[in-house]
C-alpha angles and dihedrals in degrees: 000000000000091000092057091050091052090048089052092051090047088052092051093049094046090046092056087059089049092050089057095046099250093118134006125262088246091054090050090052091050092050092050096049089213127145116250098265095045091046091051088056092049090047090052090051090050090050090054091049093046092050092050092048094049092051091054120100113218132018105013095188091060090050091047091052090049093053094042089050089055089053091049091050091049093051096043101048090112088067088064092248091294112108090150103057 
């Protein structure tokens, strides 16, 4: 279960790079190791994050980290909010 959550988060992160043209969508999928359906979900999440960051005025990296942190929290709730024991 934890492995799939990490793969999802890797897919989201790689997909953000794909959204901004640094790598291809296929490369992002390869990096994630996700199946097609799961990767499509991660890619959609990355699209949402990328759109929110680009609409933000000011330091975009801070906004990216904020949104990616929200995604991490969502996908790690089953750890009880304590990834770092």
